[in-house]
N, C-alpha and C positions, 0 to 999 in steps of 0.2 A: 966941406967935412965940418966944420960949424955949425953949419945951419941946419945938416942930419943930425950932431947929436942933441942941439937944442929942439927939435921937433922928437927924437927918442924920448928925451927927460921928460919935454910937455906931455907926451904918451902916456910915458909912465906916472906922472905925476897924476892925471887924469883918472887913471886906471886905476892907483891905490887910492883917491876923494872916492870917485862910484863904490869901490869894494867896501870903503868905511861905512860910507853912507848903508846901501846893501845890509852888513853886519849892522848897523846898529836901530836900523828898521825891523830885520828880523829878529834878534836881539829875546823881545819876551817871548815868541815862538820855541827859541832854540832853546830857553830856559826852563820854559813850559815841558820841552820834549823830552829835557831832563830830569825831571820830574820836579819842580817850581811850582807851588802853589796848582795842586793837583785837583780835575771836579770830582765830587765826590760821587756817584752815581749811584751809590744804597742811600744817601741820603730820601728822608720819608717826611709826609707832612703829620705834625703833630698839633692837635688841639691842647693845649694846655691855658686854658681862659683861667684867672683868677689863681692862678700860680704866678710867682714873681722869682727873677734871678738876681744876681747883684756882680756887676764885673768891676772887679776891685785891680785897681794900678800902681805903678810905682809914682812916684812925686818925687824923682830924682833924675835933673835933665842934665849933666855933666859928665861927659866920658873922660874923666878924671884920675890920674894916675896919684898912688899911693902918697899920702899928704901934701897933694895940691887941691883945688876949687876951682879950678878951669880946666877947658878943654873942650873936645868938637862937641855939641848938641847932641843930648843923645834921649832916650825915655823910654814909653810904652814903644812897642812896634805894630805899626799900624794896622797888615791885617789879623793879629793874635786879639785885637779890641776890637774892628770888627768886624771878623768873622762871629767869632759868637756871641756879637749883640746881636746881630742881624737873624739867625738865626733862632735865636730864642725868642726874639722879639715877632716876627712869623709868624709864631707858634702861638701867638697869641697872649704873651706872656708881660707883667712890668716886669722892664729890664732898668734897674738903676746902676748907678757907675757911683764909686767911692775911690779914692786912692788914700795912700797913708796918713797924710799932714793934708787935705783937703784943699781948695783951691785949683786951677787950674792944671790938666794934666798934660804933665811935657810928653811929644809924640817925636821920637825920629825921626828926623829930617827925611833921612832916605827912605822912609819906608813906602813916600808916595814917587820914588820916581818912576819913570814913566814904562823903563821894565819890570820891576818890583811894584806896584800898584796893583791891584785888585779889585774885583766887580764892587764887593762890598767898600771897600776904602772910598772907591769915585761915589757912592751912595753915600758915605759921611761925607764929603766936600760940599754934598747939595740938603745934606739934611738939617737944617736950620735947630731943629729937637735935641737932635743926639750933641750937636757942636755945644748947645747949651748945659748940657749935664759935666761935658769935658773943662768947659770953660769955668764952671761952679762945681764942684766933684767934691759935696760932704768928707770930711775925715772919718778913717773907721774909728776912730773914737765915737762918732756922733752916727754907729750904724751900728742896729742889733743884726749880727750874723744869722740868729736862730730863726727870725721872721721869714727868711728866705729856703724854697724849695732848690734853686740849686746856684753854685757859688763859683764863680768862675774868674780866675788867677793870672794875668795878661801878663806875656813876656814881655820882652826885649830886653836892652844892655842896665837901664835904669832897674829895676828888680835886682839885679847883682850888689847893688846898693845898700836898699832899704827894704828887703823883704825878709831874708834870713837874721839880721839882725834886731825887726823891729817886736820888741818883746809885747808890745800891744797885738800885732799881729799874728803870735804866737797864743796867747790866750784864746783872742778872736777863734781861730781854727780847733783851738782844744772844744773851747765852748759850743761851736757849731756840731761837733763830733757827736758830743754826749748828749745835746738836744735829740738826735736821733733822725731830726730831718732832713738837712741839707745833705744833698749831693754835690761834692766840691769835685774841682778840677780845674788844670793848669796847660799851658803848652810852654815850651820850650822852659827858658828862667823864671816861669810862672811857678816851678814845682818847688821852688825855692822858700815860698810860702807857708809849705809843710816843716821844714826841718827842723825848726826849734819847737814847735807843738808839743806837748806832752802828755802821754796820758794818764788816771788819775793815781798809779804810781810812782810817777815821775821818771817813767822810759820814753824815751822817743814813737811818738804816735804813728810815724811810717814805718817804724821798725819791725822788718816780717812781712811789708807788703810790695806787693808788685807796684814799681812805678817807673817813672820813665823823664828823663827831661832831654835837655842838647847835649851831647857828648862832647867830651874834652876834643877827640878827632875834630871835630865839628866846630868847634872853636876854635882850634890852630889854626884852622884855615884860614881864619880871620886877621892871625895875627895879634890879635890883642889877650894879651895873656894877664896885665895888671888888674883889671878888675878883679873885686875881691870876694865873690862867691862865684861857685863853680855848681851847676848843678850834678852833674855826675858825681864830683868827688864829695859834696856834702850829702846826696842823697847816701851812699854807699857809708858815709861817716855816720849815718844816721840808721844803720840798720835798712838801709830799704831792700830790697831784693831788685834790684837794677836791669833792667830790659830797654836792650836798642837794635836800632836796626841798620845793615851797616848796608855798604852798596862798592863791589871793587873798584865802580869807575867813578860813580857821581856819589859817593858814600854824603858830600853834603846837603843833598835831597832826601838820604833815608832817612826814614820815619816809621813810626809806629805809635799805634794809641795802646794803652792797656788801663785793666779795671782792676784793685784791690779785690783781695776773697770776701768782704766784708758788701761791695757794690758802695761803697761810700768814696770812693776816690777815683779819677779818670782821668788821667795823664796822659798827655802827647809829648812825642820827644822834641817835638820843632812847628814852626808856624804852616807846615803842609799839613799837620791834624790835627789843625783849626776846626774843619766843617765835623769830622769824624767824631773829635773828642766831645763836643754841643751835640752831633746826635745821641752817641752814647750817652750821652746825660739823660738827656730828654726820654729817654727811649726805657734807661732804669728808671724812672720817676712817673715815665705811663704805666711800666708796668707796677708798682706800687700800689698807683690810683687804682689800678685794674683789681688789686684783690680783695 
């Protein structure tokens, strides 16, 4: 009897191991089927040679609780940086990278886990030119936003700590808006770059504009509630017309991209909007060039 029990236990154990391995292997496909990093079939090829794009990231690399300076490593989320970067680069644009404080851009290490990594992330890991830009980014203080045609603000947990809080970033966003040249965009927490910017009368620049960012419900899914700024709450507080998609089953992957009435701001709900947001920005720029 004991031998039989041992045999059964061994068989069950082996079965559990095989099941776990199978799930691990299939996990990337399962998540993609649920909506993670969808293929953007509507993508077009744009020729924007001679145009310039700026990708702006956080400088905060620690997922710290209020009053603390230590925590898990975080920063910009990989695909929210690599997807727009390569969309713009492949359109022939000059693409620069800047961060709040300058220096090496912190990237959330979870971005590159095997079940989250994208084709663009893998391309980045083999791209010394892009990696050099990430390791040696200039501060936004040293960048003239009005020199650019497109400006993209990268999301991730990091921007929760230094985008809305940066007076200098708010001034740069306002200056870019009144220069009437740059089209600005973001995904996820990147929209926090806009909430402190003011118009010429001192009112919030985003007031009355259709905008989106990661929802409170999507943030609650991760159980991290101590980050200082949350996009949905901050955009609504600033008077933005907040838009978002929801899903009854896989709400964490629900996403949408929206454009404001002046076609100056293009915002995506989360990392699943990266391609569409970048593509929409280039579409608007191409239409402007055609006039």
